[in-house]
C-alpha positions in Angstrom: -55.5 -12.5 6.9 -57.9 -9.6 7.4 -56.4 -7.5 4.6 -56.6 -10.2 1.9 -56.9 -8.5 -1.5 -59.2 -11.3 -2.8 -61.9 -10.0 -0.5 -62.1 -6.8 -2.6 -62.2 -8.5 -6.0 -64.4 -11.6 -5.3 -68.1 -11.6 -4.6 -68.4 -14.7 -2.4 -72.2 -14.3 -2.1 -72.4 -14.7 -5.9 -70.2 -17.7 -5.8 -72.6 -19.4 -3.3 -75.7 -18.1 -5.1 -77.2 -16.4 -2.1 -78.2 -12.8 -1.3 -75.9 -10.5 0.6 -78.4 -10.4 3.5 -78.8 -14.2 3.6 -78.7 -15.8 7.1 -76.0 -18.3 8.1 -78.4 -21.2 7.7 -79.1 -20.3 4.1 -75.4 -19.9 3.4 -74.6 -23.3 4.9 -77.3 -25.0 2.9 -76.1 -23.4 -0.4 -72.5 -24.4 0.4 -73.4 -28.0 1.1 -75.4 -28.3 -2.1 -72.7 -26.8 -4.3 -70.0 -28.9 -2.5 -71.8 -32.1 -3.2 -72.4 -31.2 -6.8 -68.8 -30.3 -7.5 -66.9 -32.7 -5.2 -63.8 -34.1 -6.9 -64.7 -37.6 -5.8 -67.8 -37.4 -8.0 -66.0 -35.8 -11.0 -62.6 -37.6 -11.2 -60.3 -35.8 -13.6 -62.7 -32.9 -14.1 -60.5 -29.8 -13.5 -63.4 -27.4 -13.9 -65.5 -29.1 -11.2 -62.4 -29.2 -8.9 -61.9 -25.4 -9.4 -65.6 -24.8 -8.7 -65.3 -26.9 -5.5 -62.3 -24.8 -4.4 -64.1 -21.5 -5.1 -67.2 -22.6 -3.1 -65.0 -23.8 -0.2 -63.1 -20.5 -0.3 -66.3 -18.5 -0.3 -67.8 -20.5 2.6 -64.6 -20.1 4.6 -65.3 -16.4 4.6 -69.0 -15.7 4.6 -69.8 -18.9 6.6 -67.8 -17.5 9.5 -69.6 -14.6 11.1 -66.5 -12.7 12.3 -64.8 -13.1 8.9 -68.1 -12.2 7.1 -68.4 -9.0 9.1 -64.8 -7.9 8.1 -65.4 -9.0 4.5 -68.6 -6.9 4.3 -66.9 -3.9 5.8 -63.9 -4.1 3.4 -66.2 -4.5 0.4 -68.3 -1.6 1.5 -65.2 0.6 2.1 -63.9 0.0 -1.4 -67.2 -0.2 -3.3 -67.5 3.5 -4.1 -64.2 4.1 -5.9 -64.1 1.7 -8.8 -60.5 1.2 -8.0 -58.3 -0.6 -10.6 -57.0 -3.9 -9.4 -59.5 -3.6 -6.5 -57.6 -0.9 -4.6 -57.6 2.9 -4.8 -55.1 4.0 -7.3 -53.6 0.5 -7.1 -51.8 1.9 -4.1 -49.6 3.4 -6.8 -51.2 6.5 -8.2 -52.0 9.9 -6.7 -49.0 9.9 -4.4 -49.8 6.7 -2.5 -46.8 4.4 -2.8 -48.1 1.7 -0.5 -51.0 0.9 1.9 -51.1 3.6 4.6 -48.5 5.6 2.8 -50.3 8.8 1.9 -53.4 10.1 0.2 -54.9 10.1 -3.3 -57.6 12.6 -4.1 -58.0 13.4 -0.4 -58.5 9.7 0.6 -56.2 8.7 3.5 -55.2 5.0 2.9 -53.5 4.9 6.3 -56.8 5.7 8.1 -58.8 3.2 6.1 -56.4 0.3 6.3 -55.5 1.0 9.9 -59.1 0.8 10.8 -59.5 -2.5 8.8 -56.4 -4.2 9.9 -55.6 -2.9 13.4 -58.8 -3.3 15.3 -59.5 -5.4 18.3 -57.2 -4.1 21.0 -56.9 -1.4 23.7 -55.9 2.2 23.2 -57.4 5.2 21.3 -59.4 6.5 24.2 -63.1 7.1 24.3 -63.2 8.5 20.7 -62.6 5.0 19.3 -59.1 5.4 18.0 -57.1 2.5 16.5 -56.5 -0.5 18.7 -53.5 -2.8 19.0 -52.7 -4.8 15.8 -53.5 -8.5 15.8 -50.7 -10.8 17.0 -51.9 -14.0 15.4 -52.4 -15.0 11.8 -55.7 -16.2 10.3 -56.0 -20.0 10.1 -54.9 -21.3 6.7 -55.8 -24.6 5.1 -52.9 -27.0 4.5 -51.7 -27.8 1.0 -52.9 -30.8 -0.9 -50.3 -33.5 -1.3 -49.8 -36.2 -4.0 -48.2 -39.6 -3.6 -48.3 -43.0 -5.3 -48.9 -46.6 -4.2 -48.7 -50.0 -5.9 -51.2 -52.7 -5.1 -51.5 -56.4 -6.0 -54.2 -57.3 -8.6 -56.3 -58.9 -5.8 -56.0 -56.0 -3.4 -57.1 -53.6 -6.1 -60.3 -55.6 -6.7 -61.2 -56.4 -3.1 -60.0 -53.1 -1.5 -57.4 -52.8 1.2 -56.0 -50.5 3.9 -52.4 -49.3 3.3 -49.9 -47.3 5.4 -47.9 -44.5 3.7 -44.9 -42.5 5.0 -45.3 -38.9 4.1 -43.0 -35.9 4.3 -44.5 -32.4 3.8 -44.0 -28.7 4.5 -45.5 -27.8 7.8 -45.4 -25.0 10.4 -42.2 -25.0 12.4 -42.8 -27.0 15.6 -40.7 -24.6 17.7 -42.5 -21.4 16.9 -45.8 -22.8 15.5 -45.2 -21.0 12.2 -44.8 -17.5 13.5 -41.1 -17.3 12.7 -40.3 -15.7 16.0 -38.3 -16.9 19.0 -40.7 -18.4 21.6 -41.4 -16.0 24.4 -40.8 -12.8 22.3 -43.5 -10.4 20.9 -43.8 -9.2 17.4 -44.4 -5.8 16.0 -46.3 -4.5 13.0 -44.3 -4.9 9.8 -43.0 -1.4 8.8 -42.7 -2.4 5.1 -46.4 -3.1 4.5 -47.6 -1.4 7.7 -49.5 -4.5 8.7 -51.3 -5.1 5.5 -49.4 -8.2 4.5 -48.9 -7.0 0.9 -47.3 -4.2 -0.9 -47.9 -2.4 -4.2 -45.7 -2.6 -7.3 -46.0 -0.7 -10.5 -45.3 -2.3 -13.9 -43.7 -0.6 -16.9 -47.1 0.1 -18.3 -48.2 2.1 -15.3 -50.4 -0.7 -13.9 -50.4 -1.2 -10.1 -50.4 -4.7 -8.6 -50.3 -6.0 -5.1 -47.9 -8.8 -4.0 -47.0 -10.5 -0.8 -44.8 -8.4 1.5 -41.2 -9.5 1.1 -40.4 -8.6 4.7 -43.2 -10.3 6.7 -44.2 -12.8 3.9 -47.8 -11.9 4.4 -47.9 -12.5 8.2 -48.4 -8.7 8.9 -46.1 -9.0 11.9 -42.3 -9.2 12.3 -40.2 -10.6 15.1 -36.8 -8.9 16.0 -35.6 -12.3 17.4 -36.1 -15.0 14.8 -36.9 -18.6 15.7 -33.6 -20.5 16.3 -35.0 -23.6 14.6 -36.5 -22.2 11.3 -34.4 -19.0 11.3 -37.5 -16.9 10.9 -39.1 -18.7 8.0 -41.8 -20.2 10.1 -41.6 -23.4 8.1 -40.6 -27.0 9.0 -40.9 -30.5 7.7 -43.5 -33.0 8.9 -42.8 -36.7 8.8 -45.7 -39.0 9.5 -47.4 -42.2 8.7 -51.0 -42.2 7.5 -53.4 -45.1 7.0 -55.7 -45.0 3.9 -58.5 -47.2 2.8 -58.4 -48.0 -0.9 -61.9 -48.9 -2.1 -62.7 -52.1 -3.9 -62.5 -52.1 -7.7 -59.9 -49.3 -8.0 -58.3 -49.2 -11.5 -54.7 -48.9 -12.5 -53.8 -45.2 -12.8 -56.9 -44.0 -10.8 -56.5 -41.2 -8.3 -58.0 -41.5 -4.8 -58.7 -38.3 -2.8 -58.3 -38.7 1.0 -59.8 -35.8 2.9 -57.7 -34.2 5.6 -54.7 -36.4 5.0 -52.6 -33.7 3.3 -50.2 -31.1 4.8 -51.1 -29.6 8.2 -52.8 -26.2 8.2 -51.3 -23.0 9.6 -52.5 -21.3 12.8 -55.0 -24.0 13.5 -56.3 -24.3 10.0 -57.5 -27.7 8.6 -55.2 -30.1 6.9 -55.2 -30.4 3.1 -56.2 -33.5 1.1 -54.0 -36.4 -0.1 -54.2 -37.5 -3.7 -53.1 -41.1 -4.1 -52.3 -42.4 -7.6 -52.8 -46.2 -7.6 -50.7 -48.6 -9.7 -51.9 -52.2 -10.0 -49.5 -55.1 -10.6 -50.6 -57.5 -13.4 -52.0 -61.0 -12.5 -50.5 -64.2 -13.9 -53.9 -65.5 -15.1 -56.5 -62.7 -15.0 -56.8 -59.4 -16.8 -59.3 -56.6 -16.5 -61.7 -54.9 -18.9 -63.7 -52.2 -17.1 -65.6 -54.0 -14.3 -65.1 -57.4 -16.0 -62.2 -59.9 -15.5 -60.7 -61.7 -18.4 -59.2 -65.2 -18.7 -57.8 -67.1 -21.6 -59.0 -70.8 -21.5 -56.9 -73.4 -23.3 -59.1 -76.0 -25.1 -58.1 -79.2 -26.9 -59.1 -79.6 -30.6 -61.5 -82.4 -29.8 -63.2 -80.4 -27.0 -63.8 -77.5 -29.4 -65.2 -79.8 -32.1 -67.3 -82.1 -29.9 -68.0 -79.9 -27.0 -67.1 -80.3 -23.4 -67.6 -79.1 -19.8 -64.4 -77.8 -18.2 -63.6 -76.1 -14.9 -62.1 -72.6 -14.9 -60.6 -70.7 -11.9 -62.1 -67.6 -10.4 -60.3 -64.9 -8.5 -60.7 -65.5 -4.8 -63.4 -68.1 -5.1 -64.1 -71.7 -6.0 -63.7 -72.9 -9.7 -66.8 -72.9 -11.9 -67.8 -75.2 -14.7 -68.1 -73.7 -18.1 -69.8 -75.5 -21.0 -67.9 -75.5 -24.4 -70.6 -75.8 -27.1 -69.8 -78.3 -30.0 -68.1 -76.5 -32.9 -66.7 -73.7 -30.7 -64.2 -71.6 -32.7 -60.9 -70.3 -31.5 -61.3 -66.8 -29.9 -64.9 -67.2 -28.9 -65.7 -65.5 -25.5 -67.9 -67.1 -22.9 -69.4 -65.1 -20.0 -69.6 -66.2 -16.3 -71.9 -63.8 -14.5 -71.0 -62.1 -11.3 -67.3 -63.2 -11.1 -65.7 -59.9 -12.1 -64.6 -56.8 -10.3 -66.6 -55.1 -7.5 -68.5 -52.0 -8.5 -69.1 -48.9 -6.3 -72.7 -50.1 -5.6 -71.4 -53.4 -4.4 -72.5 -55.4 -7.4 -69.9 -57.3 -9.5 -68.9 -57.5 -13.1 -68.5 -60.7 -15.1 -65.7 -63.1 -15.9 -65.0 -63.2 -19.7 -63.5 -66.5 -20.8 -61.8 -66.5 -24.2 -61.3 -69.9 -25.8 -57.9 -70.7 -27.2 -57.9 -73.9 -29.3 -54.6 -75.7 -28.9 -52.8 -77.5 -31.7 -50.1 -80.1 -30.8 -46.6 -78.9 -31.4 -45.2 -82.3 -32.2 -48.1 -84.8 -32.7 -47.2 -88.5 -32.1 -48.0 -91.3 -34.5 -51.4 -92.0 -32.9 -52.5 -88.4 -33.2 -51.2 -88.2 -36.8 -53.3 -91.2 -37.7 -56.4 -89.7 -36.1 -56.0 -86.4 -37.8 -55.3 -88.1 -41.2 -58.6 -89.9 -40.7 -60.3 -86.6 -40.0 -58.8 -85.1 -43.2 -60.2 -88.0 -45.2 -63.6 -87.7 -43.5 -64.1 -84.0 -44.4 -63.6 -84.9 -48.0 -62.6 -82.3 -50.6 -64.0 -79.3 -48.8 -61.7 -76.3 -49.1 -62.0 -73.9 -46.2 -60.3 -71.1 -48.2 -62.6 -71.3 -51.2 -64.4 -68.2 -50.3 -61.2 -66.2 -50.5 -61.2 -66.4 -54.4 -64.9 -66.0 -55.0 -66.4 -62.6 -56.0 -64.9 -59.4 -54.8 -63.5 -56.5 -56.9 
């Protein structure tokens, strides 16, 4: 809204790193550069980058829009000379001014200033340029970000998939489009905040603060006849189904940001984003270690001792042959190149095959005879002899 207190306290030109007289092309270029550098998709889990991204977007929403920029510059200029605490003259609390437009402080008429800032754009006032009709529509507001969860199969997480999700979110009332008024009726300026959208409150320590007007809830306007659907709140519930593309290689617990899939905006504003936390069901054979897949390969004792060539499965592809070198120890890991998870650049990780040497649970007579012969063949070598040599 035109009377947003943030406009007084925030230097949006400084946020974007441009001069106050920069043209729109320079502002747009600076915004795109900063948005790319701080986009949450490029900094997953980085709260500081996310906050910088939001600040840049907020700044561009104002100074990137010529009409908003003009109002912003005028408001900043109007308040620049006073050094007002909290960003407003006397915090709207001192010097006999209890609220915006409610008196003077040191000869300064808040009503004249705020009336000029907030109530322009209509007829009336005569040739002398008096105050016009107050606005009857709210400034577009971006919708809220939403969060949800989804569970994927192991294979879908590796290969990528498109899913459908049923969402319910807060949204503008469909009957009154978020105004809170009965369709066909006209609003009037809120008498509590006098069209500012906020009021002043004074704390016990004498500090003045601004807060959203409790009467108009920041809309600046009030309807005498409330909307019969939302009873004047202007809010409703949106139920919808959205489709989302989950990229290949997503990990368990990873958050995916889907632009524009969040809650609808107010007064024609853009929708927010949807944050999807992905859960991945485990696979019966394969595991995952970063971009690599893991597999435990059972190997017979003779295969480990003498060596062998064995086939192993791959996820979504044909089996591959793996060579077991002679004398392979239990727990050794063999690497199959390019049979792992898909990376962002389209390349793939590896398949890590860990050897598990099997020992018969109940060897039959033939196996017992063969193992007994092996024991005799290895002689008196004690494999545990090193445990008792040296050491403090």
